[in-house]
Backbone bond lengths (Angstrom), bond angles and torsions (degrees), N, CA, C in turn:
res aa  C-N    CA-C-N  psi(-1)  N-CA   C-N-CA  omega(-1)  CA-C   N-CA-C  phi
1 M - - - 1.447 - - 1.537 110.91 -
2 I 1.320 117.12 -40.70 1.452 121.27 -179.52 1.530 110.66 -64.61
3 I 1.327 116.92 -42.12 1.464 120.63 180.00 1.526 110.36 -65.43
4 R 1.312 117.46 -40.09 1.458 121.36 179.24 1.532 110.82 -63.89
5 T 1.331 117.14 -42.42 1.462 121.28 178.67 1.529 110.96 -65.12
6 A 1.324 116.37 -43.83 1.463 120.57 179.35 1.524 111.03 -63.23
7 T 1.323 117.30 -39.77 1.458 121.09 178.50 1.525 110.80 -64.90
8 A 1.319 117.56 -42.47 1.463 121.62 179.06 1.525 110.82 -62.26
9 I 1.317 116.96 -42.34 1.468 120.87 179.13 1.529 109.96 -64.80
10 L 1.321 117.15 -42.21 1.458 121.25 179.23 1.527 111.14 -63.09
11 L 1.314 117.76 -42.67 1.455 121.12 179.72 1.521 112.09 -66.15
12 L 1.317 117.71 -32.69 1.461 120.80 177.08 1.524 111.39 -70.79
13 A 1.317 117.34 -31.22 1.462 121.54 -177.24 1.526 112.43 -79.70
14 V 1.322 119.34 -25.08 1.461 122.60 -175.91 1.527 112.53 -61.04
15 P 1.349 120.95 -47.51 1.472 118.20 179.38 1.525 113.02 -60.60
16 A 1.314 118.17 -35.95 1.461 120.60 179.16 1.525 110.58 -66.06
17 A 1.314 117.39 -37.75 1.455 120.99 -179.82 1.525 111.31 -70.08
18 A 1.323 117.24 -27.24 1.459 120.84 -177.30 1.528 113.04 -82.23
19 Q 1.308 118.20 -11.40 1.450 120.36 -178.44 1.529 110.22 -69.35
20 T 1.325 116.40 142.83 1.457 120.73 177.89 1.523 109.53 -115.16
21 R 1.309 115.58 153.10 1.467 119.66 178.27 1.526 108.44 -84.07
22 P 1.337 116.87 151.43 1.465 118.92 176.17 1.532 110.43 -63.41
23 S 1.305 116.31 151.04 1.458 120.83 -179.36 1.524 110.39 -117.60
24 S 1.317 115.90 132.95 1.463 120.11 178.54 1.517 111.23 -64.72
25 T 1.332 117.47 -29.86 1.463 120.19 -177.29 1.532 112.68 -74.42
26 A 1.315 117.74 -12.34 1.465 121.39 178.05 1.527 112.15 -94.50
27 M 1.343 117.25 -8.31 1.460 121.76 -177.11 1.524 109.96 -119.66
28 T 1.335 115.68 162.41 1.459 119.94 174.38 1.524 108.84 -74.84
29 C 1.312 115.91 167.75 1.461 121.56 178.47 1.531 110.37 -58.32
30 Q 1.318 115.73 -47.35 1.465 120.28 -178.71 1.528 111.82 -63.65
31 Q 1.329 118.60 -41.00 1.454 121.72 179.25 1.530 110.92 -64.26
32 T 1.322 116.32 -42.56 1.467 120.69 -178.74 1.521 111.30 -65.65
33 A 1.337 117.05 -47.00 1.469 120.80 179.26 1.523 110.41 -63.09
34 R 1.328 117.40 -39.32 1.461 121.35 178.89 1.542 110.91 -64.48
35 L 1.332 117.17 -38.83 1.458 121.55 178.72 1.526 111.09 -63.31
36 V 1.337 116.81 -43.16 1.467 121.02 178.18 1.533 110.03 -63.68
37 R 1.331 116.95 -46.69 1.475 120.46 179.53 1.528 111.42 -61.06
38 A 1.326 117.41 -42.19 1.468 121.27 -176.86 1.522 112.16 -68.10
39 N 1.335 117.70 -35.18 1.461 121.25 -177.54 1.522 113.52 -90.81
40 G 1.298 117.22 -20.06 1.462 119.95 -177.30 1.504 112.13 84.33
41 A 1.326 117.27 -51.00 1.461 123.01 177.87 1.522 108.38 -153.74
42 L 1.313 116.82 136.07 1.455 120.40 176.77 1.516 110.30 -162.77
43 V 1.329 114.99 162.40 1.457 121.61 177.47 1.523 107.36 -97.58
44 L 1.333 115.69 127.93 1.460 122.67 179.85 1.516 110.19 -122.03
45 G 1.323 116.45 140.55 1.451 120.55 168.29 1.515 107.52 -72.53
46 T 1.320 116.95 145.51 1.470 120.45 -178.40 1.524 112.02 -124.98
47 G 1.314 116.23 19.89 1.466 121.14 179.27 1.506 110.93 119.81
48 G 1.322 116.43 131.06 1.463 120.83 -179.37 1.519 110.88 61.53
49 Q 1.314 116.16 -131.16 1.463 121.54 -179.70 1.525 112.32 -98.69
50 T 1.323 118.40 13.18 1.463 121.01 -178.21 1.524 111.17 -92.32
51 Y 1.292 115.22 147.92 1.457 121.82 178.46 1.519 108.84 -156.67
52 D 1.330 116.13 164.57 1.455 121.20 178.21 1.521 108.27 -158.44
53 R 1.305 115.99 165.73 1.465 122.06 176.30 1.523 107.53 -96.53
54 F 1.310 115.77 128.04 1.459 121.99 -179.35 1.520 109.28 -118.08
55 V 1.328 115.75 144.95 1.458 121.10 -177.54 1.523 110.91 -127.45
56 R 1.332 115.47 157.57 1.463 121.86 178.49 1.521 110.64 -74.08
57 D 1.345 116.89 -39.48 1.464 121.59 -179.08 1.529 109.23 -160.07
58 R 1.311 116.45 177.69 1.460 122.08 -175.65 1.522 113.89 -61.67
59 S 1.324 118.32 -21.79 1.464 120.21 -179.10 1.529 112.04 -63.05
60 F 1.328 118.10 -15.47 1.458 121.86 178.30 1.527 112.12 -95.62
61 C 1.322 117.04 5.19 1.459 122.33 176.71 1.531 109.51 -97.90
62 A 1.330 116.01 162.31 1.462 120.95 174.02 1.531 108.76 -65.92
63 V 1.312 116.78 160.17 1.461 122.22 -176.52 1.526 112.10 -55.87
64 T 1.318 117.16 -35.48 1.466 120.87 -176.36 1.527 113.28 -90.10
65 E 1.332 117.79 1.06 1.460 120.86 -176.13 1.526 112.39 -100.01
66 I 1.327 114.37 160.09 1.459 123.44 176.87 1.529 107.47 -117.05
67 A 1.324 117.37 147.42 1.461 121.18 175.65 1.530 109.27 -93.98
68 R 1.320 114.89 132.73 1.463 120.78 178.80 1.533 108.40 -121.02
69 R 1.335 116.89 139.56 1.465 120.59 179.71 1.525 110.46 -55.19
70 A 1.336 115.12 137.76 1.466 120.77 -178.55 1.528 109.99 -116.30
71 F 1.304 115.76 115.11 1.458 122.72 175.80 1.527 107.18 -105.71
72 R 1.342 116.63 121.00 1.460 121.03 -178.73 1.529 109.50 -136.03
73 P 1.334 117.09 158.83 1.463 119.73 179.68 1.529 111.67 -72.24
74 T 1.319 115.67 139.76 1.465 122.47 172.76 1.521 107.29 -125.89
75 R 1.310 116.40 178.28 1.458 120.51 -177.43 1.533 112.35 -58.80
76 D 1.335 116.85 -33.45 1.466 119.84 -175.16 1.524 115.13 -115.06
77 N 1.337 117.55 1.53 1.468 119.79 -176.29 1.530 109.49 -151.26
78 P 1.322 119.26 119.02 1.470 120.81 -178.65 1.528 114.17 -72.07
79 T 1.336 117.93 -16.03 1.468 120.93 -179.85 1.529 110.25 -136.17
80 C 1.313 116.67 63.36 1.461 122.50 -177.36 1.535 110.47 -85.16
81 L 1.326 116.48 134.00 1.470 121.31 173.33 1.531 106.61 -79.92
82 I 1.337 116.63 102.50 1.467 119.98 -176.03 1.524 113.27 -98.53
83 G 1.312 117.48 -12.92 1.458 121.47 -179.02 1.513 109.49 158.41
84 Y 1.326 114.92 -137.75 1.462 121.08 -177.48 1.521 110.14 -135.68
85 T 1.334 116.58 158.28 1.456 122.97 169.20 1.524 107.54 -117.59
86 C 1.300 116.48 151.22 1.469 121.89 179.39 1.527 108.88 -97.74
87 Y 1.313 115.69 142.70 1.462 119.42 174.95 1.523 109.87 -154.59
88 E 1.320 114.43 157.72 1.467 121.56 177.25 1.524 108.10 -81.02
89 P 1.330 118.46 120.95 1.463 119.93 -179.04 1.529 111.32 -70.40
90 G 1.318 114.52 148.65 1.453 120.79 176.79 1.516 110.62 -103.97
91 A 1.300 116.70 -178.15 1.464 122.32 -178.75 1.525 112.14 -63.63
92 D 1.350 116.93 -26.96 1.463 121.40 -177.88 1.520 113.92 -87.23
93 D 1.338 117.08 -3.89 1.473 120.00 -178.52 1.518 110.61 -82.61
94 W 1.326 115.15 144.52 1.453 120.96 176.51 1.525 107.83 -152.35
95 P 1.302 118.56 147.99 1.467 120.13 179.48 1.520 110.52 -59.90
96 G 1.299 116.13 128.69 1.453 121.31 -179.21 1.503 109.47 156.96
97 E 1.292 117.08 -107.73 1.448 121.93 -174.90 1.531 111.78 -63.60
98 G 1.335 116.62 129.01 1.462 121.58 175.43 1.514 115.20 85.46
99 F 1.324 119.00 5.46 1.464 120.26 -177.06 1.499 111.05 -106.39
């Protein structure tokens, strides 16, 4: 019984492990930005083994975080504005550049 239960749990976990995240480099700039806007927040691959969480606006960030414009490579644009990333501001941050 234990082996059967363990096998069932393992088989349920395999499809989840096989899922891949969308990649900005496989989509056009417009498709990538539209995907971020439609989902509000999601994790996107940005080339190779790199990835990040992108958001539509600051409302998807933690209360203490700031949203900063995110430019990432897409299939048709090496510096596409796809949305924003959230980060904890430091003492040197001020509203202006990059917001």
